[in-house]
N, C-alpha and C positions, 0 to 999 in steps of 0.2 A: 220470345225465343230468339237467340242469336244465330244469325246466318253466317256461315263460313264460306267465303268465295275463294275458290282454288281451281287450279287447272288439273288435268288428269295426271300429270307427272307429279304434282304435289300431294295427291290424294293419299298414298300410303304413308308419307312422312307425317302429314297432319293427323291421320288416324292414330298413328303410333304415339304422337305427342299428347293427343287427347286421352288416349287410354292410360298413359303414364300419369297424367294429371289426375285422373280419376282414382288411381290406385295409391293409397297412402302406405309407404313402406315403414316409415318411422312413426311408431305410436308409443304412448307412455308405457314403460315396462320393457320395451324392445332392447335387446343387448346388441351392441355394435362394437367395432374395433376402430380405434383412432389411427388414421393413416399418416398424418403429418403433425409436425410440431414437437414440443418437448415430451408430450405424452404418447408419442407414436408407439403402436404396438400394445397399448393398454386397453382393457375392456371397460366399457361404459354402459350405463343403463339410461335410456331416454326418460327424463322426467316430464318435459314439456316440449312439444314440437310446434314450430311456427313455419308452416309451408309457404305462406305469402310474404314472410319477412316482416320487419318493422321499419319505422322511420329512421332509426339509428342504424339498423342492419337490414338494408333492402335486398336481402337474398334469403333463400330457404335455409333455416338453421334450427338447431335443437339445443335445449338446456339439458346437460347430461351430468351424471355423477359417476365417478370411476374410482379405481383403487390404484394409488401410486406405489404403495409398498404392500405386497401381499402377505398374508399370515404365513408363519413358518410351519414346518412339518411337526406333528405331535404324535406321541405314542401313548399306550395305555399305562406304561410305567411312570410317566411324569406326574408330579404332584399338581395340586390345584393351582398353586401360585405360578408354577412354570407354565402350566397350560394356559392360564389367563394372559401371561406375558407374551407367549408365542402366538396367541390368537388375535392379537391386536392388528389393526389395519390402519393405513394412512390414506385417507380419501382425498379426492379433489373434485371441484365443481367447475364447469366450464361451459362457454357458449361456443358451439362448433358448427361450421358450415357443413351442409349435407355432402358436399364434394369431398370432405375430409373424413368421412365415415364409411365403414364397410359393414353392412348389416349381416347378422347371423340368424340362425333359426331358433335361437334361445330367447327366452324372456324371463323377467323377474317380476314377481308380484310386488307391486309398489307398496300397498298398504299404507304404512306411515310416511313413505317418501313423498306422497302427493302434498303439495303446498309448502314443503320445506325450502324449495328453491324457486325463485321467480326472477323476472328480468330486473326488478328493482334491487335484488340482492347484491348485484355486482357494482352498485354505485357507492355503497358505503363499506369500508373495510370491516367495521364491527359486525354488520349484518352478514357479511361473507364468512367471517370466522364462526359466528353462531350457527349458520347453516352447515358448515363443515363439521362442527361438533355433533349436530343432530344426525347428519348422514353417517358419521363414524359410528355413533351408538347403534343406529338401525342396522348397519351392515354387519357389525360385530355380533349382534343378537341373531341375525339370520345365519351367520357362519356357524355359531355355536349350536344352533338348532339343527344343523345338518342339511339345510335347504340350499338349492342352487349351487352345488359343489363346483360345477364347471366355471362359474363366474369368479370364484375365489382362487383359481389356479392361473398362473401366468402362462402366456403363450410360449411354446417351445418349438424350435425348428425340428423338422422331421429327421430322424436318425438316418444317416447315409447307409445305403444297402451295401453289404460286403459280399461281393461276388467271388472273392478268392476262395478256392477250395480249402477245406479244413484239413490240416496235416494230421498225421497220427500223433497220439498223445506222447509216445516215447520220443519222437523227433522234436516235437515242440519243447518237451522237458529238457532234452539234450541241448537245444539252442539256448534255452534260458540259463542252464547251468554254465555253459561255455561263456555266455555274455557276462554273467555275474563273476565268474572266475577271472576273466580279462579285466573287469572293472576293479576288482580288489588287487589284482597283480599290478595294474597301473598305479593304484593308490599306494601300494607298498613301495614301488619304485619312486613315486613322487615324494613320499615321506623321507626315504633314505637320501634322495637328492637334496631336499630342502635342509635336512640336518647337516649334510656335508657342506653345503654352500654357506649356511649360517655359521658353522664352526670355523670355516676358513676365513670368512670376513671378520668374525669376532676376534680371531687370533691376530689378524692384521691390526685391528684397533688396539688390542691389548699391548702390542709391541710398538705403538706410537706411529704406525703407518696411516696415511690419510686414504680415504676411499674416494673413488670417482663418483660422479652423480649416478651413473648406471649401477655401480656396485651398491651404493646406498639404497637405491630403489629396489634392487634385488634383495638386500637384507630386510627391507621393510616388508616386501611381499612374502618372503619365506617365514618371517616372524609372525606375520598376520595369519598365515595358513597353519602354523604350528599352534598358535593360541586357539585357533578354531578347532583343530583336530584333537588336541589333548584335553580331556575333560578337566574342568576347574583350574585350567592353567593360569588364568588371571589371578586367582586367589592364592596360588602357590608360588609361581615363578616370579611375579612382579615384586611382592614383598621380600622374597628371598634375595633378589637382585639388589633391592634398595638397602637391605641389611648388610650385604657383603661388599658394598662399594668401598668402604675404607680398607677392607682386607685386600680387595683387588688392586687398589692404588698402592698398597704396601708391596704386594707381590710383583706388580707390573708398573713401576714408576714412570715408564715411558708412555703409558696409556694417554697421559696428558702432559706433554713436555713442559718443563719449567721455562718461564720467561725471564725471570730476574736472577741476579747472582745471590750469593748466600746471605747477604745482609738483610734481605727481605724474605728470609726463609719461612718465618712464622706466618706472615700475612699470605705468602704464596701457597703454603700448605692448606690453610683454611679456604682460600679462594679456589684452589684446585678442586677440593672436595665439593664445594658448592657448584663449580662448573660441571663436574661429572654428573652430579645429581640433576642439574638442569638439562644437560645433554640427553640423559636417559628419559626424562619426562618429555623432552622435545621429540625424541625418537618414537616414544609410545603415542604421542599426540599425532605425529605424522602417519603412523600405522593406522590409527583410528580414522584419520582423514582419508586414507586410501580406501578403507572399507566403506566410508561414507560416500565415495564416488559412485558406488553401485546404485545410489539413488537416481542417477542419470538414466537408469533403465526405463523409467517412465517416459523419457523424451523419445527414445526410439529403442525398440527391442532388438535382440540379437538377430532375429529373422529379418526385420526391416533394415538393419545395418548391412547384412549380407546382400539383400535385394538391391539396396541403393548402389553398392559398389559393383554389383553385377550389371546394373544398368549403365553406369558411367564408364565401365571398363570393357564390357563385352558387347552388349547390344547396341550401344550408342544412343540409347533413349535419353531424353532430356528430363531430368528431375525438376520438380517445382522448386521455387525459391524457398518455400517453407521447409522442404526436405533437406535442402542444402544447408540451411542454417541449423536445423535440428541435429544433423550429423556433425557439423563443424563444432557444435557445443561440446562434443565428447572429447575433443583434443585440446588439452590445456597446454600452456606454454612449455613447461618442463618436459612433459611427455613427448610433445612434438619436436622440440629442438634436440632432445637427446637421441632421437631415432631418425632424423633426417639423413639422407645420403650426402656424400661429399659434394656432388654437383649442386645440390640444392643449398648447402651451406655456402658454397662459393658464390652462387647467385645472390643470396641474401647479403653476403659481405660486400659484393660489388655495388648492389643497389643502395646499401647504407653508407657507401663511401669508405669502406674498410679494405685497404689493400693488404690483407693479412695472408701470410704464408706460413704453414705449419701443420701440425696434426689436427685431426678432427676435434679433439678436446680443446685445443687452442682456439680454433675457429668459433666453437660454441661459446667459450669464455669471452672472446672478443665481441661477439654479437650481444651477449648479455650485458657486457660493460657498456656498449654503445647504446643499448636500450635504456640503461640506468642514466647515462649521460643525457640522452634526449629528454627523459622525464624531468630531470633537474633543470635543463635549459628552458623547457616549455614553462615550468612553474615560475622560473625567475624572470626571464626577459623575452620569451618567445624565440622563434627561429626565423631567420631571414630567408626570403624566397625571391627568386628572380624569374622574370618572363612568365609568370603565372598570374592570371587575373584574380582580384579579390573574390569575385563571384564563384570562380572555380575552386578557390581555397575553402570558401564557406560550404560549398556543396560536398567536397571531400571530407571536411571536418564533420559535417552533419552525418554523412554515411558512416564514418569511423565511430562516432559516438553511438549511433544507433546499433551497430553490429557489436562493437567491443564492450561498451558499457551496459547497454540495455539487454542485448541478446547473449552476452557473455561468450562471444566468439574469440578464440585465441588471437592475440596480437601477432604472434609468429606466423600464423596462417595468413593473416591479412597482409603482412609485409611480404611474405613469399608470393602471394597473389599479385601484389603491386610489382614485384620484381619480374614476374613472368610477363606482365603487360606493359613493361617499361618502354618498349620500343614502339608501341602503338600510339597513334595520335588520338587523344581523348576528344570526344564530341560533346557539345553542350547538351545538357539534359540526359546524358547517358550514364550518370554516375552510379545509381543503385544497380541498374542492370549489368553494367560492366563489372562492378565489384562482385556480384553474385556469380557471374560467368567466370571470373578469375578464380573465385573460391572453388567452383566446380572443377576447373582445370587442375587446381592444386590438389584437391581431394582425390581426383582420378590418378594422379601421379605419385601419391605417397608410397613409401617403401612397404613391402609386405610385413616386415618385422614390426613396423608401427601399427599397421592395420590389425595384426594378430594381437598385439598388446592392448590396443584400444577395444577390440572385440571382447577380450577377456575382462576389461574394465567395465564394459557395458552390462554384462550379466554374469558375474563370477559365480553366483550360486548355482546356475544351471550349467556352467562349463564342466566338461568331463575331466577326469584325471589325466587322460591322454592329452587333451588340449593344454592344460596347465603345464604338463611335463614338457611338451613341445616348446611352449613359450619360454620356460626356464632354460631349456637347452639352447634355444636361439639366443637368449640374452647372454648366456655364458660364452657362446662363441663370439659374440660381439665384444665382450669384455676382453677375451684373449686377443682378438684382432686389434683392439685399442692398445693393449699392452705391447703387442708386437710392433705396432706403428710408432709408439713412443720410443721403444728400444731402438728401432731403425733410425729414427730421427736423432736420437742421442748419439748413436755410433757414428752417423754421418757427420754430425757436428764435431765430435771428438777427432775423427780422422781429418776433417778439414782444418781444424784448429792446429793439430799437430803438424800437418803439412805446411801451413802458413808459418808457424813458429820455426820449423826446421829450415824452410826457405829463407826466412828473415835472418836467422842466425848465420846460415851459410853466406848470404849476401853481405852481412856486416863483417864476417870474418874475412871474406875476400877483399872487401874494401879496406879493412884495417891492415891486412897483410901488404896491400899495395901502397899504402900511404904512410904507415908507421913502422918504426924499427921494431925488432923483436923484443927489445927491452921494455917497450911501452905497451905491448899487447897484453890484454887481460880479458877474462870472460865477460861476455855481454850480459848485463843485468836485465831481467825482465821488468818492463814497466807496466803501468795500468793495473795495480792491485785491485782485486774485487772481493765482494762478500760471497759467502756460501748461501745457497737457498735456505738452509736452516737459520742462519743469522738474519736473513731478510724477513722470515716469518716471525722470529722473535722480536725484531725491530717494529714490525707492524703491530703486533700485540702489545708491546710496551708503549708505543705512542698512543694507542687507543686508551690505555689505562692512565698513563702519566699526564695526558692532556685533558682528562675528564674531571668534572667537579667531584664525582664520586668514583672510587676505584671499581665499583660494580655497576656502573651506569649501563654498560652493554648488557649485562645479565638482567638488570631491571627491565630494560626495554624488551628483551626476549621473553621474560616472564610475563610482562603485561600482555603481549601479543598472544601468548599461550593461554592465559587465563580468559581472555576475551573469546578465543576460539573454543575453549572448553565450555564456557557458559552458553555458547550458541549451539552446542552439540545436542541439547535437549535433555529432558528428564523422563523419557519414555522407558519405564521399567521393563516393558515387554521386549524392548530392543535387545538383540544379542550383544551389542557393545555397551549396554548400560553399566555393567560391572566395571569395564575398563574405563569408562568416562568418570565414574565415581572414584576409582582408584587414582586416576591421574589428577583429579581435582584435589584429593587428599595430599598427594605428593606436592602439588604446586603450592598449596597453603603452607605446608611445612617449609618449603624452599623460601617462600615469602618471609616467613618469620626469621629464618636463618640469615637471609640477606639483610633484614632490618638490624639484627644483632651485629652482623659483621660491619655494616655501614656505620652503626653507632660507635663501634670500637675503633675502626680504622678511619672512616670518614674521608676527608680530602687530604690525608697526610701523604698520600702518594702523588699528589698533583705537583709535579716539578716543572711542568711545561704549560705555558699559556699561549693561546692562539690570538692573532690580531683579528679585526673585523673581516678581513679578506680570507680567513682560514689558513693563514701562514704561520709557521714557527721559525724562530731564528736559527741560524747555523750553530750557535753555541748550545741551544736547547737540543738540537739534533745530536750534537756530539755528546751531550750529557746522557741522552737516551741510549746511544751506542755504548756508553761506558758502563751501564748498569745491567745490560742483558747478560744472560748466562754464558753464552759463547761469545765473549767480547773480542772483536777483531783488533788487529795491531793498529798502532797509531798511524802508519802510512796508509793503511786501508781506510781508516776513518776519514782522514783528510781527503783522500781521492774520492770516496763515496760522497762526501759533502760537496766537493767541487762539482761533481757530475749531477747531483740533485739540485744544486743551485744554478739553474740554467741561465738566469739573467744576471748572475753575479752581483746581486744586491744585498746579500747576507741573509736572505729569507728563502724558505722552502715551502712549497705547497704541501700541506698535510695529506690532502686527498691523493696527490701523486704517489706518495710513499705507500699509503694504504692500498691504492690500486695495483701497484707492483706486487704487493704481498698477496693479492687476491687472484692473480693471473693463474690460469690452468693450462696444462699441456706445454708443448714446446713449439715455438714459432716466433716470427717477427712481423711487425706491422711497418710497411714501407710508406713513408710520407711523400706523396706526389709533389708537395710544395717545398720539399727540402732545398731544391736548387733555387727556387724563387725567393726563399727567405733571405738569402745572402744579400746584404746591402739594403734591406728594406727596413732596418731600424730595430732597436732593442725591444720595442713593445711586441712586435710580431714574434721575435725569437722567444720571448718569455712565455708566450701562449702555448708553446709546444712542450708536452710533458717529457720527462727523461725516459730513456728506453731501458728495459730490463737487462738486455744483453750487455749494456755498458756498466751495469751495477753489479751483476751476479756472475760468478764464474760457473761454467758448466760442469 
C-alpha cells in the first residue's frame, strides 16, 4: 500500500487530486466538445481513452471521432435520392488532449465504432482514410435510424433576449410602410439622376468633347447601375449599341474626330469605326472591372471599414498593421489620385520633384506622368541617389515590394505616406514600422469624398439607394468645381496674355514714335505663332500611326490587354456579370477579325516616319506629319513649332516629348528649378529638358 506523506495544509489538495484520479470522466461512448484547434466547437465521441498517456504522447488524451460537416435539414416531401444526399456527413478522427475537451452529459452507443480507430491508425495515411470511411458509414446509419439526434446537430449560440417592449401592430406596420416608401422613392430619384448623368455625358461624347477621369468614372458607375436595374439590359442594349455604331458615326461625325486630311479618307473611315467599337468594348470591360472590385468586400466589410476610420479619426486607437494593410488595399491608384485634396496633391508634387502650378486636373496629370517616367527610368537604367546608404535603399525597396507588389497597396498612398514623413530622420531598422505608421496617418487624413466612394466600392450590393445618391451628387459637385476651376484658370490666362500683349504693343508704339518718322511707322506684327490644342491632339495621334509598323498597332495592344483581362474574368455562369463577360468576349473576337482584315488591306502603307534607336524622329518627318493632319497649320506655324520642339537644334525631335504634350490634362505650368543653372553648362544638359506646352500651343 502506498503511503502519502503530507502536511495538514496539503491534505485537502491531495484528497481532491486523489478523488479526481479515481473518477474517470472520459469513457468510450462519451460525447464531448472540442475547445481548441481547427475543429473547435465540433462534437466528438470518445472511442478510446488513455488516462496515463503513451510514450509518444505523455499526457492524458483520447482518440475521438467527430463530424466536420453536419447533415442538412430534410422534409417529408423530399425524394429518396435527395434525402440520401442531404443525410451525408463528413467525419474526422483525431487524438485530443483532455485539456482541449469539454465533457457533456450525452453519450453514444459505440456498437460498431469499437476497434475502428486505434493509435496505429494515425501512422499510415491509408489506414486513416479507411478508418474515416468506416466511421462515416456507421454515423450515417445511426443518423438515418433516428438515434442520438443531438449529436448530429451543430452547436448554435443562444438567441439574444429582446427586452424591448413590443409596439402595437399598426405602429409597426406604419413604420414598415414608411421605410419601404422612402426606399423606393430614393431608388426612383437615383434612377432619374443616373439617366440624366448618363445622357449628359453621352451627349458630350457624341459631340466630340473629351471626358475627364472623374466624368468617365461617373459614366461607368451609372451605366453599371442601369445595366443592373433594367432586366435583360445586357441582351438588349449592348447588341443594339453595337449594331447602331455606324449610324451614330454618320449622325455624329465629331464623336471621333478625324486625324488625317482627305487623301486618307477611306482608311480613316474604316479605322474610325474599328476605334469606336474598341472604345465601346473597353468601356464595357471597365464597367465589368468596377463591378469586380466588389470582391474586395471579403478583405474588410463595410462595418469593419467604418470601425477602422472611427478608430483612427475619433478615438485615437492604434489599429494593427494587418488592419492598415487590409484597408489600404481598397484604395487603388486612380480612385485615390482622383479624389485627393489640393494640399495632398501639392505635397505629392513637391516630394516627387514637380514644381507644378495649375488646376487640380493638371497636378494629377503631372503626377501620373512622373510615375510613368519613373517606371521607365527604373526599368532602363535605375535612379541615382545621393547621401543614402545602400543598406537603407535595400530596406526601403524591400518594404515597397512587400506592400505594393505582394499586398497590392496603392503606390499613390505609399508615395503620399513618404511625403508626409519626408522631414523626419529615418532610423536604422525602423523601415516597416515607419511605413505602416505613415500609411495610418495618410488613411486618417483622406478626404470624405474619397472615403464615401471607397465605402461604396467595398460593398455596393448592401449600400442603400440614399448612400448611392449622395455619392453621385457629391461627385457631380466635384465635377462642377473642376470645370469652374478650369474656367477661372483659362480666364486668368487670357486676361494676363491680353494685358501683356497690350502693354507690349503700347511700349513698342511709344518706342517707334520716339525713334522713327511717321512715314516709317507700321503696325507691329505678332511673333511666336503657335498651334491650337486641337492640332496638337491630331499631331500626337498622327505620329502614333505614321511611326508604327502597323497603322492599328495601338488598337492591337489595347485589344490584347482587353482579351487577357476578359479571359481572367472567369466562367462562373451563376455570376450576375457572366452574360456581360460573354458578350464582351464575343465583341472582342469580332474586333480581332476586323483588325486582321484591316491590317491585311492597309498594312504598313501609312508608315511615313521612322524612329532612330534613341526614339527620335527627324524635323523633316515632323513637318511631313504636320502636313497631313486634318487641320493643317500654316507654314510659319509649322517652322516655329519644329524649332521649339527641336530643343538641342540637331535636326531631331524626341517622339515621346510630342506624345507627352498631347497627353497633358488641365491647365498649368511646370517650373524647372534648374533653368537658371542650365545656362552655360553645355548642349547636352539643355537637350535633356523637354519642350513646354505653353511654348507650342496657343491658349
